[in-house]
LUMFIDREN-176957 format. One line per 10 residues: their letters; for each residue y, z, x of N, C-alpha, C. Coordinates in steps of 0.1 Angstrom, whole numbers, plus 5000, padded with zeros to 4 digits. Atoms other than C-alpha are relative to their C-alpha. Example, Ala and Ser with C-alpha at 12.3 -4.5 7.8 and 13.67 -1.06 7.14 Angstrom:
BEGIN
AS> 4988 5000 5009 4955 5078 5123 5012 5000 5009 | 4989 5000 4991 4989 5071 5137 5011 5008 4992
This chain:
BEGIN
MSELALQAEK> 5001 4998 5014 5066 5027 5369 5014 5004 4994 | 4987 4997 5005 5097 5028 5347 5001 5013 4994 | 4997 4987 5007 5113 5059 5332 4994 5000 4986 | 5005 5000 5014 5103 5048 5297 4984 5000 5001 | 5014 4999 4999 5067 5042 5308 4995 5014 5003 | 5004 4986 4997 5065 5077 5323 5002 5008 4987 | 4998 4992 5012 5079 5091 5291 4989 4997 4990 | 5011 5003 5009 5053 5072 5271 4987 5008 5003 | 5012 4992 4995 5026 5089 5292 5001 5014 4995 | 4998 4986 5004 5040 5123 5284 4999 5001 4985
LDAADDLAPL> 5001 4999 5015 5043 5116 5247 4986 4998 4996 | 5015 5002 5004 5007 5103 5245 4992 5013 5004 | 5007 4988 4996 4995 5134 5264 5002 5012 4990 | 4997 4989 5010 5012 5157 5238 4996 4996 4986 | 5003 5005 5014 5000 5136 5208 4987 5006 4994 | 5012 4994 5006 4976 5156 5186 4991 4990 4993 | 5008 5011 5006 4965 5124 5169 4993 4991 5009 | 5005 5009 4990 4956 5107 5201 4985 4998 5000 | 5015 5001 4999 4918 5115 5200 4995 4990 4989 | 5005 5009 5011 4916 5094 5167 4998 4986 5005
RNRFVLDDVV> 5001 5014 4995 4921 5062 5187 4986 4997 5004 | 5013 5002 4996 4886 5066 5201 4990 4997 4989 | 5009 5002 5012 4872 5063 5166 5002 4986 4994 | 4998 5014 5004 4883 5027 5163 4995 4990 5010 | 5004 5011 4991 4870 4994 5178 5013 4993 5005 | 4988 5005 4994 4899 4985 5201 4997 4995 5014 | 5001 5005 4987 4904 4967 5234 5013 5002 5007 | 4987 4997 4993 4933 4964 5258 5011 4992 4994 | 4989 5007 5008 4953 4943 5233 5009 5011 4994 | 4991 4991 5008 4984 4961 5219 5000 4994 4986
YLDGNSLGAL> 5002 5005 5014 4976 4958 5182 5010 5006 4991 | 4989 4995 5009 5007 4961 5161 5001 4992 4988 | 5001 5008 5012 4995 4942 5131 4991 5007 4989 | 5007 4992 5010 4978 4971 5112 5006 5000 4987 | 4994 5001 5013 5003 4966 5085 4996 4987 4992 | 5006 5012 5007 4985 4933 5077 4984 5002 4999 | 5014 4997 5000 4949 4942 5087 4997 5012 5010 | 5003 4988 4992 4939 4977 5100 4988 4997 5009 | 5011 5002 4990 4916 4980 5130 4987 5006 4993 | 5014 4996 5005 4878 4986 5124 4997 5014 5005
PAHVPDRVAD> 5005 4987 4996 4867 5023 5124 4986 4998 5006 | 5012 5003 4992 4838 5024 5149 4987 5003 4992 | 5012 4996 5007 4813 5040 5125 4997 4991 4988 | 5002 5008 5012 4817 5015 5097 4989 4990 5001 | 5011 5009 5000 4793 4988 5109 4986 5006 4997 | 5013 4993 5003 4763 5012 5109 4999 5004 4985 | 5000 4996 5014 4773 5024 5074 4997 4988 4991 | 5002 5013 5008 4775 4988 5061 4986 4995 5002 | 5013 5004 4998 4742 4980 5077 4990 5008 4992 | 5009 4992 5009 4726 5009 5058 5001 4996 4986
VVRRQWGELR> 4998 5005 5013 4741 4996 5026 4992 4988 4998 | 5007 5013 5001 4727 4962 5032 4985 5001 5001 | 5014 5000 4997 4693 4970 5047 4992 5010 4991 | 5007 4990 5008 4683 5002 5029 5003 5000 4985 | 4997 4999 5014 4703 5005 4997 4998 4987 4992 | 5002 5013 5007 4703 4968 4988 4985 4995 5003 | 5013 5006 4996 4672 4957 5008 4988 5008 4995 | 5012 4992 5004 4648 4986 4999 5001 5006 4986 | 4998 4994 5014 4662 5005 4969 5003 4990 4990 | 4996 5011 5009 4676 4974 4954 5007 5006 4987
IRSWDESGWW> 4992 4997 5011 4687 4980 4918 5001 5015 4997 | 4999 4986 5002 4679 5017 4920 5012 5006 5007 | 4988 4995 4994 4710 5021 4942 5011 5002 4991 | 4989 4997 5010 4732 5019 4912 5001 5015 4997 | 5000 4986 5003 4721 5054 4905 4997 5008 5013 | 5004 4991 4989 4704 5068 4936 5010 4999 5012 | 4990 5001 4989 4730 5055 4961 5015 5002 4995 | 4986 4997 5005 4760 5062 4938 5009 4988 4998 | 4992 5012 5001 4771 5026 4934 5008 5000 4987 | 4993 5001 5012 4781 5030 4898 5012 5009 5000
TAPERIGDRI> 4988 4991 5000 4805 5059 4904 5009 4997 5012 | 4992 5002 4988 4820 5044 4936 5015 4998 4997 | 4986 5002 5002 4853 5032 4920 5008 5013 4998 | 4992 4988 5002 4864 5066 4909 4998 5010 5011 | 5003 4991 4989 4847 5085 4937 5009 4997 5012 | 4991 5004 4989 4866 5065 4963 5014 5001 4997 | 4986 4998 5005 4897 5067 4942 5004 5015 5003 | 4997 4986 4997 4895 5105 4946 5002 5003 5015 | 4998 4998 4986 4893 5101 4984 5014 4995 5004 | 4987 5005 4997 4925 5080 4984 5011 5009 4994
APLVGAAAGQ> 4990 4992 5007 4943 5104 4960 5009 5009 5009 | 4992 4991 4992 4954 5130 4985 5009 4992 5010 | 4992 5008 4991 4968 5102 5008 5012 4995 4994 | 4988 5005 5007 4993 5092 4981 5005 5011 4991 | 4995 4988 5007 4999 5127 4967 4997 5000 4986 | 5005 5000 5014 4978 5125 4936 4988 5009 4999 | 5012 4992 5003 4953 5149 4921 4988 4991 4996 | 5012 5008 5003 4917 5137 4915 5001 4996 4985 | 5001 5005 5014 4909 5117 4884 5011 4991 4995 | 4989 5009 5004 4939 5094 4884 5000 4986 5007
IVVGDSTSVN> 5000 5012 4992 4929 5066 4908 4986 4994 4998 | 5012 5008 5001 4902 5039 4903 5001 4989 5010 | 5000 5010 4990 4893 5015 4931 4992 4987 4995 | 5006 5013 5003 4885 4978 4925 5010 4989 4997 | 4992 5012 5002 4898 4943 4921 5010 4999 5012 | 4990 5002 4990 4927 4930 4942 5013 5007 4996 | 4987 4994 5004 4963 4943 4944 5006 4992 4989 | 4993 5009 5010 4975 4913 4924 4994 5003 4986 | 5006 4997 5013 4950 4920 4896 5005 5014 4995 | 4995 4986 5005 4960 4957 4895 5015 5000 4997
VFKALVAAVR> 4986 5001 5005 4997 4948 4894 5001 4995 4986 | 5000 5006 5013 4990 4927 4864 4996 5010 4989 | 5005 4989 5009 4970 4955 4847 5011 5010 4997 | 4990 4989 5001 4997 4981 4854 5012 4996 4993 | 4987 5004 5005 5027 4961 4845 4999 4996 4985 | 5002 5003 5014 5013 4947 4812 4998 5013 4992 | 5003 4987 5007 5000 4982 4803 5013 5008 4999 | 4987 4993 5001 5035 4997 4811 5008 4995 4989 | 4992 5006 5011 5052 4972 4787 4994 5004 4987 | 5007 4996 5013 5026 4980 4760 5003 5014 4997
MSDETRTETR> 4997 4986 5003 5032 5017 4764 5014 5002 4996 | 4986 4999 5004 5069 5012 4762 5002 4997 4985 | 4999 5003 5014 5064 4997 4728 4996 5012 4991 | 5004 4989 5008 5046 5028 4716 5009 5012 5000 | 4991 4989 4998 5073 5051 4728 5012 4999 4990 | 4989 5001 5010 5099 5059 4701 5011 5009 5004 | 4989 4992 4995 5119 5089 4714 5001 4998 5015 | 5001 5005 4987 5128 5074 4747 5011 5005 5010 | 4989 4995 4991 5160 5089 4761 5004 5014 4995 | 4996 4986 5004 5176 5123 4760 5011 4999 4989
TKTRTEPRTE> 4988 5000 5009 5205 5111 4738 4997 4992 4987 | 5002 5008 5012 5190 5087 4712 4985 4996 4998 | 5013 5004 5004 5159 5076 4694 5000 4985 4998 | 5000 5015 5001 5149 5039 4696 4987 4996 4994 | 5012 5005 5006 5124 5020 4675 4998 4986 5003 | 5002 5014 4997 5130 4984 4686 4993 4999 5014 | 5007 5003 4987 5108 4969 4714 5010 4998 5011 | 4992 5002 4988 5123 4969 4748 4997 4986 5005 | 5002 5014 4999 5128 4934 4758 5001 4995 5015 | 4997 5005 4986 5133 4933 4796 4991 5007 5010
ILVDATTFPT> 5007 4995 4988 5112 4938 4828 5008 4998 5012 | 4993 5001 4987 5129 4945 4861 4990 4999 5011 | 5009 5002 4988 5112 4933 4893 5008 5000 5012 | 4994 5000 4987 5121 4939 4929 5003 4986 5005 | 4997 5013 4995 5139 4908 4941 4996 4997 5014 | 5004 5002 4987 5128 4914 4976 4984 5002 5002 | 5014 4996 5001 5091 4919 4966 4992 4989 5008 | 5010 5009 4995 5061 4903 4982 4998 4989 4989 | 5000 5010 5010 5058 4869 4964 4991 5002 4988 | 5010 4999 5010 5026 4876 4945 5005 5010 4989
DGYIAESAAR> 4995 4991 5010 5042 4906 4927 5010 4993 4991 | 4990 5008 5008 5070 4883 4915 4993 4990 4991 | 5007 5010 5008 5045 4857 4903 4993 5008 4988 | 5007 4992 5011 5025 4884 4884 5010 5005 4990 | 4989 4995 5009 5057 4899 4869 5004 4989 4991 | 4996 5012 5009 5067 4864 4856 4990 4997 4990 | 5011 5003 5010 5033 4859 4840 5000 5012 4990 | 5000 4989 5009 5034 4894 4825 5011 5000 4990 | 4989 5001 5010 5068 4888 4810 4997 4989 4990 | 5003 5010 5010 5056 4856 4794 4990 5005 4990
MTGRTLRAVT> 5011 4996 5008 5025 4872 4781 5004 5011 4990 | 4995 4990 5009 5044 4901 4765 5012 4997 4993 | 4987 5005 5007 5074 4881 4753 5012 5007 5005 | 4988 4993 4994 5098 4899 4777 5008 4990 5008 | 4992 5007 4990 5126 4886 4798 4998 5007 5014 | 5001 4994 4987 5122 4891 4835 5013 4999 5008 | 4988 5001 4992 5151 4900 4857 4998 5006 5014 | 5002 4995 4986 5150 4903 4895 5012 5006 5005 | 4989 4992 4995 5172 4929 4911 4995 5006 5013 | 5004 4992 4988 5172 4946 4945 4998 5014 4996
PSEVPAALSD> 5002 4986 5003 5161 4982 4946 5013 5008 4998 | 4988 4993 5002 5196 4994 4951 5008 4997 4988 | 4994 5004 5013 5207 4975 4920 4993 5006 4988 | 5007 4996 5011 5181 4991 4898 5007 5010 4991 | 4993 4991 5009 5201 5021 4885 5010 4994 4991 | 4990 5007 5008 5229 4999 4873 4994 4990 4991 | 5007 5011 5009 5205 4973 4858 4992 5006 4989 | 5008 4994 5011 5186 4998 4837 5008 5001 4987 | 4993 4998 5013 5194 5000 4800 4989 5003 4990 | 5010 4997 5010 5177 5007 4767 4992 4988 4996
RTAAVLLNHV> 5009 5012 5001 5163 4972 4769 4989 5000 5010 | 5009 5000 4989 5143 4980 4800 4986 5006 4995 | 5014 4995 5004 5105 4983 4793 4993 5006 5013 | 5007 4996 4988 5092 4986 4829 5007 4994 5012 | 4994 5004 4987 5102 4983 4865 4990 5000 5011 | 5010 5001 4989 5080 4970 4893 5008 4999 5013 | 4993 4999 4987 5091 4980 4928 4990 5002 5011 | 5008 4997 4987 5078 4981 4964 5005 5012 5006 | 4996 4988 4993 5078 5014 4981 5006 4997 5014 | 4995 5005 4987 5082 4997 5015 5001 4985 5000
DYRTGRLNDL> 4998 5014 4999 5097 4962 5019 4991 4994 5011 | 5010 5006 4991 5070 4940 5035 5007 4993 5012 | 4994 5008 4989 5095 4920 5055 5008 5008 5009 | 4991 4992 4991 5120 4945 5068 4995 5014 5003 | 5005 4986 4998 5101 4978 5066 5009 5010 4994 | 4991 4990 5006 5128 4994 5045 4992 5008 4990 | 5006 4990 5009 5116 5025 5026 5009 5002 4989 | 4992 4997 5012 5129 5026 4991 4998 5014 4995 | 5000 4986 5005 5138 5058 4974 4992 5002 4988 | 5009 4999 5011 5108 5064 4952 5004 5012 4990
PSLTAAIHEA> 4996 4989 5010 5119 5098 4938 5012 4997 4992 | 4988 5002 5008 5154 5089 4928 4999 4988 4990 | 5002 5012 5008 5145 5054 4915 4991 5003 4988 | 5009 4997 5011 5116 5068 4894 5007 5009 4990 | 4993 4991 5009 5139 5095 4880 5010 4991 4991 | 4990 5009 5008 5165 5068 4870 4993 4992 4990 | 5008 5008 5009 5138 5047 4854 4996 5008 4988 | 5004 4991 5011 5126 5076 4833 5012 5004 4992 | 4988 4997 5007 5162 5085 4824 5003 4989 4990 | 4997 5011 5008 5165 5051 4809 4989 4998 4989
GALSVWDLCH> 5011 5001 5009 5132 5056 4790 4990 4989 5003 | 5009 5010 4996 5113 5030 4809 4989 5006 5009 | 5011 4996 4992 5081 5031 4829 5001 4994 5014 | 4999 5004 4986 5078 5028 4867 4986 4995 5005 | 5012 5005 4994 5052 5007 4885 5003 4998 5015 | 4997 5001 4986 5051 5011 4923 4989 4993 5008 | 5010 5006 4991 5034 4989 4949 5001 5008 5013 | 5001 4991 4988 5022 5011 4978 4994 4994 5012 | 5008 5006 4990 5007 4985 5000 5004 5003 5014 | 4995 4998 4986 5029 4992 5030 5004 5014 5002
SAGALEVGLD> 4997 4985 4998 5032 5030 5026 4988 5008 5000 | 5012 4992 5000 4998 5044 5018 4993 5001 5013 | 5006 4998 4988 4983 5058 5049 5009 5000 5012 | 4990 4999 4989 5015 5057 5069 5011 5010 4997 | 4990 4990 5004 5038 5081 5050 4996 5007 4987 | 5002 4992 5012 5039 5107 5023 5006 4992 4988 | 4995 5007 5012 5042 5092 4988 5004 5009 4989 | 4996 4990 5010 5041 5121 4963 5000 4994 4986 | 5000 5006 5014 5030 5102 4931 5001 5011 4990 | 5000 4989 5010 5023 5134 4911 5013 5007 5000
RHGVDLAVGC> 4988 4992 4998 5053 5153 4925 5012 4993 4994 | 4989 5008 5005 5077 5125 4915 4998 4994 4987 | 5002 5005 5013 5062 5117 4882 4998 4985 4998 | 5002 5014 5001 5053 5081 4890 4990 4997 4988 | 5008 5003 5012 5038 5064 4859 4987 4993 5005 | 5011 5008 4996 5016 5037 4875 5003 4995 5014 | 4998 5005 4986 5010 5026 4911 4987 4992 5004 | 5011 5008 4995 4988 5001 4929 5002 4999 5015 | 4999 5001 4986 4980 4995 4965 4988 4993 5006 | 5012 5006 4994 4957 4976 4989 4995 5011 5010
TYKYLNGGPG> 5007 4990 4992 4933 4994 5013 4997 4994 5014 | 5004 5007 4988 4930 4969 5042 5011 5001 5011 | 4989 4999 4990 4963 4978 5060 4998 5014 5007 | 5001 4987 4994 4969 5015 5070 4988 5008 4997 | 5013 4993 5003 4937 5026 5053 4988 4994 5006 | 5011 5006 4991 4916 5003 5075 4987 4997 4992 | 5012 5002 5008 4892 4993 5047 4993 4986 5003 | 5006 5013 4997 4885 4958 5061 5006 4988 4992 | 4993 5012 5006 4896 4922 5052 4995 4999 4985 | 5003 5001 5014 4897 4919 5014 4994 5012 4993
SPAYLYVRRD> 5006 4987 5007 4887 4955 5007 5007 5002 4987 | 4995 4999 5013 4893 4964 4971 5013 5009 5000 | 4987 4993 5002 4927 4977 4959 4997 5012 4991 | 5001 4989 5009 4934 5007 4937 5011 5001 4990 | 4990 4999 5011 4952 5016 4905 5001 5015 4997 | 4997 4987 5004 4968 5049 4898 5006 5000 4986 | 4995 4998 5013 4974 5060 4862 5003 5015 4998 | 4997 4986 5001 4992 5093 4857 4992 5006 4988 | 5009 4994 5009 4970 5117 4838 5004 5000 4986 | 4996 4999 5014 4991 5122 4807 5002 4986 4994
LQSRFDSPLP> 4999 5013 5005 4994 5084 4803 4986 4993 4998 | 5013 5007 5001 4957 5076 4805 4994 4997 4987 | 5005 5003 5014 4949 5079 4768 5008 4989 4994 | 4992 5011 5005 4976 5053 4762 4999 4987 5008 | 5001 5012 4991 4967 5029 4790 4992 4990 4994 | 5007 5011 5008 4959 4996 4773 5000 4988 5010 | 5001 5010 4990 4946 4973 4800 4999 4986 4994 | 5001 5013 5005 4951 4936 4795 4987 4993 5004 | 5012 5006 4995 4918 4930 4812 4988 5010 4997 | 5011 4991 5003 4892 4951 4793 4987 4993 5004
GWNSHTDPFG> 5012 5006 4995 4858 4946 4808 4988 5010 4996 | 5011 4991 5003 4823 4961 4803 5000 5012 5008 | 5000 4988 4991 4828 4985 4832 5010 5010 4995 | 4991 4990 5005 4857 5001 4814 4997 5004 4986 | 5004 4996 5014 4839 5005 4781 4995 5014 5000 | 5005 4986 5000 4831 5040 4770 4985 5001 5000 | 5014 5001 5000 4795 5029 4766 4996 4986 5006 | 5001 5013 4994 4791 5001 4791 4986 4993 4998 | 5014 5005 5002 4753 4997 4786 4996 4999 4985 | 5003 5001 5014 4756 4998 4748 5001 4985 4996
MSPSYTPAPG> 4998 5014 5002 4766 4961 4750 5006 4997 4986 | 4993 5001 5013 4788 4965 4719 5009 4987 5000 | 4991 5012 5001 4806 4933 4707 5015 5005 4999 | 4986 4995 5001 4837 4955 4701 5003 5010 5012 | 4996 4993 4988 4857 4972 4729 5005 5014 4996 | 4995 4986 5001 4862 5010 4730 5002 5005 5015 | 4998 4997 4986 4879 5020 4763 4995 5014 5004 | 5005 4988 4994 4865 5047 4785 5012 5010 5001 | 4989 4991 4998 4885 5079 4789 5004 5000 5014 | 4995 4998 4986 4907 5086 4819 5003 4987 5008
ALRGRVGTPD> 4996 5011 4992 4914 5063 4848 4989 4989 5000 | 5010 5010 5001 4881 5045 4842 5004 4988 4992 | 4995 5012 5008 4901 5023 4818 5005 4989 5009 | 4996 5010 4991 4913 5006 4849 4989 4991 5006 | 5011 5008 4996 4879 4992 4857 4999 4987 4992 | 5002 5012 5007 4870 4957 4847 4985 4995 5000 | 5014 5005 4999 4838 4941 4859 4992 5007 5011 | 5009 4993 4991 4810 4949 4883 5007 5002 5014 | 4993 4997 4987 4823 4966 4915 4995 4992 5011 | 5004 5007 4988 4823 4947 4948 4994 5010 5010
ILSMLALEAA> 5006 4989 4994 4799 4971 4963 5000 5000 5016 | 5001 5001 4986 4796 4959 4999 5014 5004 5006 | 4987 4997 4995 4834 4960 5006 5004 5014 4996 | 4996 4987 5005 4838 4991 4985 4994 5011 5008 | 5007 4990 4992 4813 5011 5005 5005 5000 5014 | 4994 5001 4987 4828 4998 5037 5013 5008 5000 | 4988 4993 5002 4861 5012 5025 4997 5015 5000 | 5003 4986 5001 4845 5045 5016 4997 5006 5014 | 5003 4996 4987 4831 5048 5051 5013 5001 5009 | 4988 5000 4992 4865 5039 5067 5009 5012 4996
LEIWDDVSVS> 4991 4989 5004 4883 5066 5047 4995 5013 5006 | 5004 4987 4993 4862 5093 5065 5009 5003 5012 | 4990 4998 4989 4887 5088 5094 5010 5010 4996 | 4990 4992 5005 4911 5107 5072 4996 5015 4998 | 5005 4986 5002 4890 5139 5070 5008 5008 5010 | 4992 4991 4991 4912 5167 5084 5012 4994 5007 | 4988 5006 4995 4941 5144 5091 5011 5002 4990 | 4988 4997 5008 4975 5154 5078 5009 4988 4999 | 4991 5012 5002 4996 5126 5062 5014 5004 5006 | 4987 4995 4994 5026 5147 5073 5001 4997 5015
AVRTKSLALT> 5001 5002 4986 5015 5145 5109 5000 4985 5003 | 5000 5014 4998 5009 5108 5106 5015 4995 4998 | 4987 5004 5002 5044 5103 5093 5009 5004 5011 | 4992 4995 4988 5059 5124 5121 4998 4991 5012 | 5003 5009 4988 5042 5102 5147 5005 4986 4997 | 4995 5013 5004 5051 5070 5128 5015 4999 5004 | 4986 5001 4997 5088 5078 5131 5003 5001 5015 | 4998 4999 4986 5085 5089 5167 4996 4987 5007 | 5004 5013 4994 5067 5056 5176 5010 4990 4998 | 4990 5011 5003 5092 5034 5158 5013 5003 5007
DFFLRCVRAY> 4988 4997 4993 5121 5053 5173 4999 4996 5015 | 5002 5002 4986 5106 5050 5208 4999 4985 5003 | 5001 5014 4998 5098 5013 5204 5014 4994 4999 | 4987 5005 5001 5134 5006 5193 5008 5003 5013 | 4993 4996 4988 5147 5025 5223 4996 4991 5012 | 5005 5008 4989 5125 5005 5246 5005 4986 4999 | 4994 5014 5003 5136 4972 5230 5014 4999 5005 | 4986 5000 4997 5172 4981 5235 5002 5001 5015 | 4998 4998 4985 5167 4992 5271 4996 4988 5008 | 5005 5011 4992 5147 4962 5282 5006 4986 4996
TEPGRVESVT> 4997 5014 5005 5162 4933 5261 5015 4998 5002 | 4986 5004 4999 5195 4915 5267 5007 5002 4986 | 4993 4997 5013 5220 4927 5240 5003 4987 4992 | 4997 5011 5009 5223 4904 5210 4988 4990 4999 | 5011 5009 5001 5190 4886 5217 4992 5002 4988 | 5007 4997 5013 5173 4903 5188 5008 5010 4992 | 4993 4990 5009 5186 4923 5158 4989 5007 4992 | 5010 4993 5009 5166 4950 5141 5005 5000 4986 | 4997 5000 5014 5166 4946 5103 4994 5012 4993 | 5006 4988 5006 5147 4978 5098 5010 5011 5001
PERHEERGSQ> 4990 4990 5000 5169 5007 5088 4998 5011 5011 | 5000 4990 4990 5178 5033 5115 4996 5013 4994 | 5002 4986 5006 5177 5063 5091 4985 5001 4997 | 5014 4998 5002 5142 5078 5089 4997 5000 4985 | 5002 4999 5015 5147 5083 5051 4998 4986 4994 | 5000 5014 5005 5149 5045 5048 4990 4991 5008 | 5008 5008 4991 5122 5034 5073 4985 5003 4997 | 5014 4999 5001 5085 5027 5067 4994 5002 5014 | 5007 4999 4987 5060 5023 5096 5000 4987 5008 | 4999 5012 4992 5071 4990 5110 5014 4997 5005
IALRCPDAGE> 4986 5005 4996 5100 4974 5129 5000 4985 4999 | 4997 5014 5002 5113 4940 5120 5012 4996 5008 | 4990 5005 4991 5133 4921 5146 5003 4986 4997 | 4996 5014 5004 5153 4890 5138 5004 4993 5013 | 4996 5009 4989 5156 4862 5164 4998 4986 4996 | 5001 5014 5005 5161 4824 5159 4987 4994 5003 | 5012 5007 4996 5129 4814 5177 4988 5009 4998 | 5010 4989 5002 5107 4842 5162 4986 4995 5000 | 5013 5005 5000 5077 4820 5155 4994 4997 5013 | 5005 5003 4987 5074 4807 5190 4999 5013 5009
VMRRLITRGV> 5001 4988 4992 5081 4841 5205 4988 5008 4997 | 5012 4993 5004 5053 4857 5185 4988 4993 5005 | 5012 5007 4995 5029 4830 5195 4998 5003 5015 | 5001 4997 4986 5037 4837 5232 4996 5015 5002 | 5004 4986 4999 5034 4875 5226 4985 5001 4999 | 5014 4998 5003 4999 4871 5212 4992 4995 5012 | 5007 5005 4988 4988 4850 5242 5000 5010 5011 | 4999 4989 4989 4999 4880 5264 4995 5013 4995 | 5007 4987 5004 4980 4906 5244 5009 5009 4992 | 4992 4992 5009 5007 4919 5221 5000 4993 4986
VGDFRHPDIL> 5002 5006 5013 4997 4912 5185 5009 5006 4989 | 4993 4996 5012 5023 4915 5158 4999 4988 4990 | 5000 5013 5008 5032 4888 5132 5014 4995 4997 | 4987 5007 5002 5059 4864 5122 5002 4998 4985 | 4997 5002 5014 5076 4862 5088 5012 4990 4999 | 4990 5011 5001 5096 4831 5079 5013 5005 4994 | 4998 5010 4989 5122 4822 5089 5001 5005 5014 | 4996 4996 4986 5131 4844 5118 4997 5015 5003 | 5003 4986 4998 5114 4878 5117 4987 5002 5008 | 5012 4994 4993 5091 4894 5143 4997 5013 4994
RFGFTPLYVT> 5004 4988 5007 5072 4921 5126 4989 5008 5008 | 5009 4992 4992 5055 4950 5144 4996 5013 4992 | 5005 4989 5008 5034 4975 5125 4994 5011 5009 | 5005 4989 4992 5027 5010 5139 4991 5009 4992 | 5010 4992 5007 4995 5026 5127 4998 5013 5009 | 5001 4988 4991 4997 5062 5140 4986 5005 5004 | 5013 4996 4997 4960 5067 5139 4995 4995 5014 | 5005 5006 4988 4955 5044 5169 5010 4994 5009 | 4989 5006 4992 4988 5030 5182 5006 5012 5009 | 4994 4990 4991 5001 5049 5213 5014 4997 5004
FGDAERAARI> 4986 5002 4995 5035 5053 5228 4999 4991 5012 | 5001 5010 4990 5022 5034 5258 4999 4986 4994 | 5001 5013 5007 5014 5005 5234 5015 4996 4997 | 4987 5003 5004 5050 5007 5222 5009 4995 5012 | 4992 5004 4988 5065 5006 5257 4995 4986 5005 | 5005 5012 4995 5042 4978 5268 5005 4988 4992 | 4996 5011 5009 5050 4957 5237 5015 4996 5002 | 4985 5003 4998 5088 4961 5242 5002 4993 5013 | 4998 5006 4987 5085 4952 5279 4996 4986 5000 | 5005 5014 5000 5065 4921 5273 5009 4991 4991
LSEELA> 4990 5007 5009 5088 4911 5244 5012 4997 5008 | 4988 5003 4993 5118 4914 5267 4998 4988 5010 | 5003 5011 4991 5101 4891 5292 5000 4987 4993 | 5001 5012 5008 5094 4865 5266 5013 4996 4994 | 4987 5003 5005 5128 4867 5251 5010 4995 5011 | 4992 5005 4989 5143 4861 5286 4997 4986 5004
């Protein structure tokens, strides 16, 4: 056994989060794709069976009240809230990430129109004419931002996160950014960028898809205006599980959703022909909740009971550090290049390695029981979910990777 394999055993033996692995459905595959689809928590199938057989099959429509279906979006939102550093009453669950990005960005632009005293130095009454979007964003966010700009009559400008402070001006209405870059794993500086956006009098919209459940976010602490995220990655909610929308409490009375639906009406069963929005984060609801996947997510979130996000972040950094160390020890110099930042302050919970034949290499890795993913044109992406990935997994993945690269 190699020195690194022995060290992995010692690290796993000292890992306080190690017992959580037994609460997931896993086999002998090294699963490093939880940043695309989280593993299945072992108790979820029985919970979903109860929803189908008893709640739907026996109680039927009574379950909207008796089983709490109607209040699920905000109840589950309150379970997600501490994982992203938010107090209760600010997150509603439902719809996809893309739909929630659209709601948040359009609402942010509309709120910027309402704001008159917008900076510390001057008062402005003219509409703000520009939306900034992360140029490195996941493509859908860019598509949504372009549509939102057309819909609101704004100009869209794509800039990298590092360029945002210089790009901000009194023309900026809203800024849409990713907390962690999906391709490289770079962690963007949410506190300082949010502060810069506010200094310019604009509103911030953050995409948390690759950070929630892997690291501390601090939405309330850093004054984030709006945020969205998916639940099927580090939160392990299952394929296509509903996303969530965060609306900071003091903005909720001004949140003007571009998708008003009967579920966000103040009197949804009044069937009024005119729309009056519900108070609070409920304004983020649209139509009938997708109950089956929503309640599967609620069950999956029980994994987080008594789990510290800080402890998860500590293990995440240790895992990614150890994986990089193993890759460098086992692999011929220059064969791969890490595009994930070395500094912990700039790293999410994944490692992205560049190599010319990345697609073929990943195909071979998967056949050998190491599951990561490939991002065009030359990126091998490995996600580290601290709840169930071990240091032994990291060492084994690096060793098999080196064999395939050779």
